[in-house]
C-alpha positions in Angstrom: 17.9 -3.4 0.0 16.5 -6.6 -1.6 13.8 -6.3 -4.2 10.4 -5.8 -2.4 8.0 -8.7 -2.6 4.3 -7.8 -1.8 1.2 -9.8 -1.9 -2.6 -9.7 -1.9 -4.2 -12.9 -0.3 -8.0 -12.7 -0.7 -10.2 -15.6 0.6 -12.8 -16.7 -1.9 -15.8 -16.5 0.5 -17.5 -13.5 -1.3 -17.3 -11.3 -4.2 -14.3 -8.9 -4.6 -14.8 -6.2 -2.1 -13.9 -2.6 -2.6 -11.6 -2.8 0.5 -9.8 -5.9 -0.9 -9.5 -4.0 -4.3 -8.0 -1.1 -2.6 -5.6 -3.2 -0.7 -4.6 -5.0 -3.8 -4.1 -1.7 -5.6 -1.7 -0.3 -2.8 0.4 -3.4 -3.1 0.5 -3.2 -6.9 1.4 0.4 -6.7 4.2 -0.2 -4.2 5.5 -3.1 -6.3 5.6 -1.1 -9.5 7.0 2.0 -7.9 9.9 0.1 -6.4 10.4 -2.5 -9.2 9.3 -5.1 -6.8 7.2 -8.3 -7.3 3.4 -8.4 -6.9 2.1 -11.9 -5.6 -1.5 -13.2 -5.6 -2.2 -16.0 -3.1 -5.6 -17.5 -2.6 -6.4 -18.2 1.1 -9.0 -20.9 0.3 -8.8 -23.0 3.6 -12.4 -22.0 4.5 -14.0 -24.7 2.3 -17.4 -24.3 3.8 -17.9 -20.7 2.8 -15.5 -20.6 -0.2 -16.5 -21.2 -3.8 -15.1 -21.3 -7.3 -17.6 -18.7 -8.3 -16.2 -16.2 -5.7 -12.7 -17.1 -6.8 -13.6 -16.2 -10.3 -15.2 -13.0 -9.4 -12.1 -11.9 -7.3 -9.6 -12.9 -10.1 -11.8 -11.4 -12.8 -12.2 -8.2 -10.8 -8.5 -7.8 -10.3 -7.8 -8.4 -13.9 -10.5 -5.9 -14.9 -8.9 -3.3 -12.7 -5.6 -4.0 -14.5 -3.9 -5.2 -11.3 -2.0 -8.0 -12.9 0.2 -10.1 -10.6 3.7 -11.4 -11.2 3.2 -14.7 -9.5 0.1 -16.7 -8.6 -2.9 -18.3 -10.2 -3.6 -17.5 -13.8 0.0 -16.1 -14.7 0.8 -16.9 -18.2 3.9 -18.4 -19.6 6.5 -20.8 -18.1 6.5 -19.0 -14.8 2.7 -19.7 -14.5 3.4 -21.3 -11.0 6.2 -19.0 -10.0 9.1 -19.9 -7.8 7.3 -20.1 -4.6 4.4 -22.2 -5.8 1.8 -23.4 -5.0 -0.3 -20.2 -4.6 -3.4 -21.8 -2.9 -3.4 -22.6 0.7 -5.2 -25.9 0.3 -2.2 -27.1 -1.7 0.1 -25.8 1.0 -0.8 -28.0 3.9 2.6 -29.7 4.0 4.2 -26.3 4.7 1.9 -25.8 7.8 2.4 -29.4 8.9 6.1 -29.0 8.9 6.0 -25.7 10.7 3.7 -26.9 13.4 5.9 -29.9 14.0 8.8 -27.8 14.5 6.9 -25.7 17.1 5.8 -28.9 18.8 9.3 -30.3 18.9 10.7 -27.1 20.4 7.8 -26.9 23.0 6.7 -23.6 21.6 3.3 -25.2 20.9 1.5 -28.1 22.4 -1.6 -30.3 21.9 -4.7 -29.1 23.4 -7.4 -31.6 24.2 -10.0 -29.2 25.6 -13.4 -30.1 24.4 -15.8 -27.4 23.1 -18.0 -27.8 26.2 -15.0 -27.1 28.5 -14.0 -24.0 26.6 -17.6 -22.8 26.5 -17.8 -23.1 30.3 -14.5 -21.3 30.8 -15.8 -18.4 28.5 -19.1 -18.2 30.6 -17.3 -18.2 33.8 -15.0 -15.4 32.7 -17.9 -13.3 31.4 -19.8 -13.9 34.8 -16.6 -12.6 36.5 -16.3 -9.6 33.9 -12.9 -10.8 32.9 -11.6 -10.6 29.3 -11.8 -14.0 27.5 -8.6 -16.0 27.5 -7.5 -19.6 27.5 -7.1 -20.8 31.0 -4.0 -23.1 30.1 -5.7 -26.3 31.0 -3.5 -28.4 28.6 -0.4 -26.2 28.8 1.6 -28.4 31.1 0.1 -31.8 30.6 2.6 -34.7 31.1 3.1 -37.3 28.4 1.0 -39.6 30.5 -1.9 -37.2 30.8 -1.8 -36.6 27.1 -1.9 -40.3 26.5 -4.9 -40.6 28.8 -6.8 -38.0 26.8 -6.1 -39.7 23.6 -7.3 -43.0 25.1 -10.6 -41.2 26.0 -10.9 -40.5 22.2 -10.1 -36.9 22.3 -8.4 -35.2 19.3 -6.0 -32.4 19.9 -5.8 -28.9 18.5 -2.4 -27.3 18.5 -1.9 -24.1 20.6 1.1 -21.6 20.4 2.7 -20.6 23.6 2.4 -16.8 23.9 4.6 -16.4 26.9 4.8 -13.0 28.6 6.2 -9.4 28.0 5.7 -6.8 25.3 5.6 -7.4 21.5 6.4 -4.6 19.3 6.7 -3.9 15.5 7.3 -1.0 13.2 4.5 0.1 10.9 5.4 2.3 7.9 2.0 4.1 8.3 1.6 4.2 12.0 5.1 4.1 13.5 6.1 1.9 16.3 3.4 -0.2 17.9 3.8 -2.2 21.3 1.2 -4.5 22.8 1.4 -6.5 26.1 1.1 -10.1 25.3 -1.3 -10.5 28.2 -3.9 -8.8 26.1 -3.8 -11.4 23.4 -6.2 -13.9 25.1 -3.7 -16.5 26.2 -2.1 -19.3 24.1 -4.1 -19.4 20.9 -4.9 -22.2 18.4 -2.9 -22.5 15.2 -4.2 -25.9 14.0 -7.7 -27.1 14.8 -8.5 -30.6 15.9 -9.5 -31.7 12.5 -6.0 -30.6 11.2 -7.0 -27.4 9.4 -4.6 -24.5 10.1 -5.9 -21.2 11.2 -5.3 -17.8 9.5 -2.7 -16.4 12.0 -0.4 -19.4 11.4 -1.0 -19.9 7.7 -0.3 -16.3 6.8 3.0 -16.2 8.7 4.0 -19.6 7.0 3.1 -18.4 3.6 4.5 -15.0 3.8 7.8 -16.3 5.1 8.2 -19.1 2.8 7.1 -16.9 -0.2 9.9 -14.2 1.0 7.2 -11.5 1.4 9.1 -8.5 2.4 6.2 -6.0 3.1 2.9 -6.9 4.4 0.4 -4.1 3.2 -3.0 -4.7 4.4 -6.1 -3.0 6.2 -6.0 -1.6 9.6 -8.4 -4.2 10.9 -5.4 -6.6 10.8 -3.4 -4.8 13.5 -4.8 -6.8 16.2 -3.5 -10.0 14.5 0.0 -8.6 14.0 1.4 -9.2 17.5 0.4 -12.9 17.3 2.0 -13.1 14.0 5.3 -11.4 15.0 5.5 -14.0 17.8 5.1 -16.7 15.5 7.7 -15.3 13.1 10.2 -15.2 15.8 9.3 -18.7 17.1 9.8 -20.3 13.6 13.1 -18.3 13.0 11.5 -16.4 10.2 12.6 -12.7 9.5 9.9 -10.4 10.5 8.5 -8.4 7.3 7.8 -4.7 7.2 4.2 -3.9 8.0 2.0 -1.1 6.6 -1.6 -1.0 7.8 -3.9 1.0 5.6 -6.8 3.1 7.0 -10.3 1.5 6.9 -12.7 2.5 4.2 -15.8 4.0 5.9 -19.3 4.9 5.2 -20.4 8.5 5.0 -21.5 8.1 8.7 -17.9 7.1 9.4 -18.9 3.6 10.2 -16.8 0.7 8.7 -17.9 0.1 5.1 -20.0 -3.0 5.0 -22.5 -4.6 2.5 -25.3 -3.9 5.0 -24.9 -0.2 4.5 -23.0 0.3 1.3 -22.4 -1.3 -2.1 -19.3 -3.1 -1.5 -18.8 -5.6 -4.5 -16.5 -4.3 -7.3 -18.7 -6.3 -9.7 -21.7 -4.1 -8.9 -19.7 -1.0 -9.9 -18.5 -2.6 -13.0 -22.3 -3.5 -13.8 -23.2 0.1 -13.3 -20.7 1.3 -15.8 -17.9 2.8 -13.7 -14.8 2.5 -15.9 -11.5 1.0 -14.5 -9.5 4.2 -14.9 -11.9 6.1 -12.6 -12.3 3.3 -10.1 -8.5 2.8 -9.8 -8.0 6.5 -9.5 -10.5 6.9 -6.8 -9.4 3.7 -4.8 -5.9 5.2 -4.8 -7.1 8.4 -3.3 -8.8 6.6 -0.4 -6.1 6.9 2.1 -3.4 8.5 0.0 -2.8 11.7 -1.6 -0.4 13.3 -4.2 0.3 16.4 -1.9 -1.1 18.4 -4.8 -4.6 19.6 -5.9 -4.5 17.0 -8.7 -7.1 14.3 -8.5 -7.6 12.9 -12.0 -4.5 10.7 -12.4 -3.7 7.7 -14.7 -2.4 4.5 -13.1 1.1 5.3 -14.5 1.1 8.7 -12.8 0.0 7.2 -9.5 2.6 4.5 -9.7 5.3 7.2 -10.3 4.1 9.2 -7.2 3.1 6.4 -4.7 4.8 6.4 -1.4 3.7 4.2 1.5 4.9 6.8 3.9 2.3 9.2 2.5 -0.7 6.9 3.3 -2.9 8.4 5.8 -3.6 7.1 9.4 -7.2 8.3 9.5 -10.2 6.4 7.9 -11.1 7.1 4.3 -14.8 8.0 3.7 -16.2 6.5 0.6 -18.0 9.3 -1.3 -20.2 8.0 -4.1 -20.8 11.4 -5.5 -17.0 12.0 -5.8 -16.6 8.7 -7.6 -19.3 9.5 -10.1 -17.7 12.9 -10.7 -14.3 11.3 -11.2 -15.9 8.7 -13.5 -17.3 11.4 -15.7 -14.0 13.0 -15.9 -12.4 9.7 -17.2 -15.4 9.1 -19.6 -14.7 12.4 -21.2 -11.1 11.4 -21.5 -11.8 8.4 -23.6 -11.1 8.3 -27.3 -14.5 8.3 -29.1 -14.0 4.9 -30.6 -13.1 3.5 -27.1 -16.0 5.1 -25.5 -18.3 3.6 -28.1 -16.9 0.2 -27.5 -17.4 0.6 -23.7 -20.9 1.9 -24.2 -22.1 -0.8 -26.6 -22.6 -3.7 -23.9 -24.8 -1.3 -22.0 -27.0 -0.4 -25.0 -27.0 -4.1 -25.9 -28.3 -4.9 -22.4 -31.1 -2.4 -22.7 -32.0 -4.0 -26.1 -31.9 -7.5 -24.6 -34.2 -6.5 -21.8 -36.8 -4.8 -24.0 -36.2 -1.3 -22.8 -35.3 -0.2 -26.3 -36.6 -1.5 -29.7 -33.8 -0.6 -31.9 -30.2 -1.4 -31.6 -28.1 1.9 -32.7 -25.1 1.4 -35.0 -21.6 2.3 -33.6 -21.8 5.5 -36.1 -25.0 6.5 -34.4 -23.6 6.2 -31.0 -20.4 8.0 -32.1 -22.6 11.0 -33.4 -24.3 11.3 -30.0 -21.0 11.5 -28.0 -20.7 15.4 -28.1 -24.3 15.5 -26.6 -24.1 12.7 -24.0 -20.5 12.5 -22.9 -20.8 15.5 -20.5 -23.9 14.1 -19.0 -22.9 10.4 -18.3 -21.9 9.8 -14.6 -21.7 6.1 -15.5 -21.8 4.2 -18.8 -24.9 2.4 -17.5 -26.9 5.6 -17.6 -26.9 5.9 -21.3 -30.4 4.2 -21.4 -31.9 6.8 -19.0 -30.3 9.6 -20.9 -31.0 8.9 -24.6 -33.0 5.5 -24.7 -35.9 7.4 -26.1 -34.1 7.7 -29.4 -34.3 3.9 -29.8 -38.0 3.3 -29.0 -40.5 2.9 -31.8 -43.7 3.5 -29.8 -43.2 6.2 -27.2 -45.4 6.2 -24.2 -46.6 9.4 -22.6 -47.3 10.2 -19.0 -50.5 12.4 -19.2 -49.4 14.3 -16.3 -46.0 15.3 -17.9 -47.3 16.1 -21.4 -49.4 19.1 -20.3 -47.2 21.7 -18.6 -48.3 23.0 -15.2 -50.8 26.0 -15.7 -51.7 24.8 -19.3 -54.6 22.7 -20.3 -55.0 20.2 -23.1 -56.3 22.6 -25.5 -53.4 25.0 -25.1 -50.9 22.1 -25.2 -52.4 20.9 -28.4 -52.3 24.3 -30.0 -48.7 24.9 -28.9 -47.4 21.6 -30.3 -49.2 22.0 -33.5 -47.7 25.5 -34.0 -44.3 24.2 -32.9 -44.7 21.4 -35.4 -45.1 24.0 -38.3 -42.1 26.1 -37.2 -39.9 22.9 -36.8 -40.9 21.7 -40.3 -40.3 24.9 -41.9 -37.0 25.6 -40.1 -35.6 22.1 -40.8 -36.7 21.9 -44.3 -33.3 22.3 -45.8 -30.9 21.3 -42.9 -32.0 20.2 -39.5 -29.5 21.9 -37.1 -30.0 23.0 -33.5 -29.3 26.7 -34.2 -31.9 26.8 -37.0 -34.5 25.4 -34.7 -34.4 27.4 -31.5 -35.0 30.9 -32.8 -38.4 30.3 -34.5 -39.7 28.5 -31.6 -38.6 31.3 -29.1 -40.3 33.7 -31.4 -43.4 31.6 -31.5 -43.6 31.5 -27.6 -43.2 35.4 -27.3 -45.9 36.0 -30.1 -48.5 33.7 -28.3 -47.6 34.9 -24.9 -46.4 31.5 -23.7 -43.5 31.0 -21.4 -40.5 29.7 -23.4 -39.8 27.1 -20.7 -43.4 25.6 -21.0 -43.3 25.5 -24.7 -40.0 23.7 -24.7 -41.1 21.3 -22.0 -44.3 20.3 -23.9 -42.0 19.6 -27.0 -39.5 17.7 -25.0 -42.1 15.5 -23.5 -43.8 15.0 -26.8 -40.8 13.8 -28.6 -39.1 12.0 -25.7 -41.6 11.1 -23.1 -39.4 12.6 -20.4 -38.9 15.9 -18.6 -35.0 15.5 -18.4 -32.9 14.9 -21.5 -29.9 16.4 -23.1 -30.5 19.9 -24.6 -33.8 19.9 -26.4 -32.4 21.0 -29.8 -29.6 18.7 -29.7 -32.2 15.9 -28.9 -34.3 17.0 -31.9 -31.3 16.8 -34.1 -30.4 13.4 -32.8 -34.0 12.2 -33.5 -33.9 13.6 -37.0 -36.6 15.7 -38.8 -39.0 12.9 -39.8 -39.0 11.2 -36.3 -39.4 14.5 -34.5 -42.4 15.4 -36.7 -44.0 12.0 -36.4 -43.7 12.1 -32.6 -45.3 15.6 -32.4 -48.1 14.3 -34.6 -48.7 11.4 -32.2 -48.7 13.6 -29.3 -51.1 16.0 -30.9 -53.3 13.1 -31.8 -53.3 11.8 -28.2 -54.4 15.1 -27.1 -57.3 15.4 -29.6 -58.5 11.8 -28.9 -58.7 12.5 -25.1 -56.1 10.0 -24.2 -54.3 12.7 -22.3 -56.3 14.5 -19.5 -55.3 17.7 -17.6 
């Protein structure tokens, strides 16, 4: 068996999509598992919708995921272009021109002079007759003289491929043998527009064949294209590659994942603080499984186990909660210094936005890791979790500072008493196990619910009702800041700035 060659061929008409990233990953996994070659090719012929910004987003996203390609744009070293260059479709136009000329010369394709108005009239007539839309073959048998007459009229010609009749079949590694009657393909189809621009089903065949791609691994939504492409492979005398069509990624309601209903851009997940290990791990499990109960797997472990034959046929539901769980698992696996490095940009963003006043040092972040690592679903939630530690002037929500069932006077009395206990307990060392017992004793002695007292303290020192464990929070704040914040909360209650 020859060494497998696979590819990912994104179109830079939008940001890197979760589905494209999953397809790229499966190609990468197969290439690495089989010691094959992973190629990246940019399908940039849609000049109207494409942009360099989208191209950069796609390439940066794939690099961020660690899916480094062996051939294609941005490959370093002497082989930067690779043996099958160029890897951008707009630079490959001569390949398509040569292939289309061969098809025309063999009468396997023909010039079509139909105007948009004629084609639209045909479509409407077929709709009225409740027929499936298909090309009527108006230009399929024109004589040289008839063609010349149309050129004399000023018409330009598209190029149509002759579909013929019969059954076209192909073997799919995921789905088995597939057969389709060519009468269902809509008639002879255009491979080159009248303006000379080649169309997808044609370019992908020429590119994959001339780049010696052995396995075409792509989404299930391309199955309908495959019969047309198989016909083109055969007509051009190219070997037909192996196909593997991956299951669609679905919304929780089992509709196809789309940006209308879901967050689909990989860059958005990066911005939220999902880490590459988790996102790669999760994408690998969208349509494939190890056959065991294991879910937390490194890229090397996935490469070792990956088999195309084990890819599922059914759609893969994208479960945001499961992704967050997996992300948390990977966050807790990171080396402390690595985690600090990855957290820093998110803390810096909070500081730049004015959400926090003080930028913590790496040592301060590292000290917090035992408290926060278990509670971070994403790196971006660090501000919501412990941002109060780095705010000079804490704001109080009047409703939150006074526990339900208490009044202002009770809250003020409780906070003052708690301040005394905290000051006494932390006079030598300021540790969580020294702070909790005297405060529990205080609540019991005054007949207060422990939860109410602790909530009043929590809101007074953090401004929030949900934080890491209270006494770990006090230790993170430190003795002086804890006492200072309690004093300010008590003063606010006395001055009537808090009403209940």
